[in-house]
N, C-alpha and C positions, 0 to 999 in steps of 0.2 A: 212470262217476255211482261204478263200482265202484269205483275209483281215488283219486276222492275220500272215500269212505266208507272206504276205507285209510287215507289219511293224516290224519284225523281220527280214528281208530284208534291210530295210530302217537304225531300227538299226544299221546293220552290216557295211553297205559302207561306215558309218568313219575309224571304224578299218582295214576297207581292203583297204581304201584308204590311210588311213596310209602308211601300213605294204608297198603298191607298191611305195611311197614316196621317196624311195632311190634304183638305178639301180644298180647292178653289174656290174662293170665295169671291172672290172681286178683282177688276181687270180696268184697264184703263189704255186706251180705249176699249169699249166694249168687243167691237172687232180685232181680232189678233190683225197689224197690220202685214202687208204682204212683203216688207222689210226683213220678219221677221219668218219667214217660211220659204222666199226666194232665193235664188243663189246671189253671189255676193254685189254688191255695187262699187263701180268704179270712183274712185277720188273721195272712199266717206271711208268712217273710220265704225266697224261696229263693236260696241263697246257693251258686259252683262256684268250686273253684283248681285250675286246670287246667294239669298236663307241672308239676307239685312234684315235688323229689327223695325225703322222704319225707315219709310220713303226719303226724307232727309240725307239717313246714310249712305242710302243708297243713290244719293243724289251724290254726296260727296266722294265716296269712293270710284263712281263711273269719271267725275271730273277728274280727281286726280288721276287716274288709270291713263283717260285721254292726253295730261299734259305731259304725262313720262314717253307715253306714245309719240307723241309731235315732237318735244324734244330731242328723241331718240332718232327720231328720222332727219331732223336736223343737223344731229351730231354725228348722225352716219357721214352726210355730205358733205358737210364743213369741214373734218378729220381727213375725209380723201382729197381734200382739195388740198390739206394742207401739208397733210404728211409728208407731203413729197420735198419740201421745205425745211424738215428739222434739220440742223446740225447735229449728228449723231456724233461730232466729237465731243461735242461739250455738257452732252446727255448722261445723266446720271443711271444708266439703266437699273442700278438695283439688284442686280441677278439676273431683271428677267429679259428675253426674247426680245425680238425688236414688235414684232407682232403682240407679245403678251403687251409691252409697255403702248402701243398706237390704241390695243384695247383699253389700256386704264387711260388713255388720252380723251376717248371717247367716253366712255362713262362720266367723265370729268367735265366734259364737254357740255355732256346732256345736263347735270347739274346745275350748270350756269346757264346753261338757256332756259331753263328752268324758271328761273329769276328773273329775263328781260322785263321789261314791261311791257313788249308787244307780244307777250303771250298770255299778260291779264287781259286780254279782249275776248277769248274766249268764254263759253258760258253755254247754259242748259238753254235758254230762250235760241238758238241756232241751231236744236237738236228737235229730230225726232225722237219720240220718250213713247215707252209703250211699260207697265208695269202690272206684275200680277200678286195678289193677296193671297196667303195661305192661311189655315185655320187646322191645327190639330182637332180631330175630331172628339177626342176625350178630355185635353184638359187645355183646350181652347188659346193652349198659345198661336202665336202668329209670327209668320215671315213675308219679306218680299222681297221678288226678283225681279231688277230693275234694267232696263234697256235702252238703248237709246244707239241711233243712227247720227252723226256728227260729220258735215260736209268739212271737207279740207281737200282744196282744189292743187293742185303744181303749183300753182299761181300765189296761193297762199304759204306755201312751202319756200319758194324763192324769194319771198319776198322776207321770212323771217332770215334765210341763208342771209342775206343781203344786210338785217337789220346786224344779224351777229357779226359780219363778218365789218363791220361798219364800228361795230365795239369793240372789237380786235384789232382793228387797223386806228382806234383811237388809243388805246392801251399801248401798240406798237409805235405809233410816234409821241407819246408821252416818256417813255422809255426810251426813244432816240433826242428827245429834247431834252432829259436828266445829262444824257451822257455829249451833248453840243454843249451843256452848260458848262461843264466840269471846265472846258477849254480856257473859258472867261470868269470863272469867281473868283474873285479877291474879298469873299466874306465867310469868317471861320461859321458865323451862324446861319448862313444858307448851306454852307456843306453839310450841315449837322443838321437843320431841316430838311433837305434833300435826301440825308441815307433815312430819316424819319422815314418821311411818305413814301420811299422807295421799298424798306420792309412792311409795310402795310399792305402797300401794293402786290408786294410775293406772299402775303397771309392771304389776299385777296385772290387773287389769281391761282394759286395752288402749287404743289410741289409736279404733280403730273403734268402741267403744263407747260409745252415744249418754251416759253415764254420766260419762265422763271430761270432757266439758265443765263438766256440774256442781262435779264434784269441783276441777276445774282453778282454777274463779271461788272456790270457798272458798280454795284454798291461797290466790291474788292478794289474799282477804282479809285472811287472817291475816298475810300481808306489808307490806301497808299498813298493817294495825295496829303491826308493829315499825316500819316506817317513821315511824311519829305519836309513837313514843317520844322523849321528852326527859329530858336530864339536870335536875334541880329544884334548884338549892342550899336547902338548910333553915336552915342556920346557916356563916356565915364572921366567923371570930375569929382569932386572932393563931396561927399554928402549927397551926390546927386548922378541917377543914371539912366538913361533914355534907349527902350529896347524896344523890338519893334519884331513882329513874328513873321517869319519870310520862307516861302517854298518858291526855291531858285530866284527867280529876281525879282518874283513879286512878293509884296507887301501886303499881307491880309491886315484887312479891318477885327476888330473885336469886340466885343462888348464888356467882357471878361475883363479882371484883373488880377494879376498873379496871386500866389499865396508865399513869400518872402519869409528868408531863415538867416539871420547873421551867425557868425561867430562871436563879432562884438559889436556889431551894427546893432542899432536899435531907434526904436521908436517911427517905425516906418510910418510913410502917404505915398500913396498910390491917387495918380490921374492920368484922364488920356489927354491928349494933346493929339487932335487931329487921328492918323492911322498909330502912332507910337505911344508906350506909356512911361508916362514919369514916375520913378522910385526915389525919395528923399529918405533921409537918416539922416539919423546922431551918428558919428565916429570918434566919439568923449575915450569910449574905454577901447580903443584900438592903438595898436601901437605897430609901427614899421616893421619889429622883427618878426610880429607873427602873422599869420598864413588868413591876410583879412579877405573874407569872400560873402557874397552874399546870396545864397542860393533860389534862385527862382523858377515857379511852380506854376503851369498852367497845367489844368485838367481839359484834354479837347477830345470829349466824346469819351473813347475808350483808352485814349493816350493819353499819357503823364506825362507831359512836355517841359523836364526838369535842364536846367545850367546854371553852375557855378561860374559865378564872375569875380574875378578877384578888383579890389576897389582902391581906389587910388585916395591915400592922406594927404 
């Protein structure tokens, strides 16, 4: 039995020696605060960073952890409030279950919350701080253990939730505005500008945000509107064509001029006349028995709009 205890003691000696390798050489404050040894404190975050090289490293580590935890708390709340209004018929789950998708939305929301201006007001000046410095007895190598107790009330949590919801409402309002604008747009440049802006917004909110599907649907409506644009001939007489870009009965403004090609027509000139484009050319080399036409081509975003127009001699 005695040998057994001796064996256990020998096995524990390396662990005991390891634990005594570093010596506590400094601490601030000098007396360990009560919040380090007592139970949990309500409406606070207890954060620690162990074995960091410097106090500054400790400060950075605890603040990163703090902001992540606060953002996560807000994300859980707002995701719980909004998941019930997700239109599951428009969501691409990508093989995920609904629960997995909601979790992914929560993570994405947490990342967005971390970038909120309202979260930048958190600093160590509001925290109770305690740190300890340890030194290796042989090598004199040092490290720090850094701790904070940060007050965070339910009122502050609600403020962040309200701030996030206001931010999200602004995005939803913007999506609604893009959709409503489409009913009154008569300018090709505005169509393309709105599509570019919406695609930037899609990148900003990310695919895991359920608003992504809404915005993507509006972009598709814009693209379909462009696909429905046609070239309408207003006037066709000798050496002159006047054309318009038209969607149904809406004449579209455009700052672009078409590219032109003709079998026999030469010396093309184009200019805008109001919402129309006037094309003039020379038909000296054209003969009545030939298939005489001018090919008119517009590039509208990704759409290539081409029309062959028979010309009068």
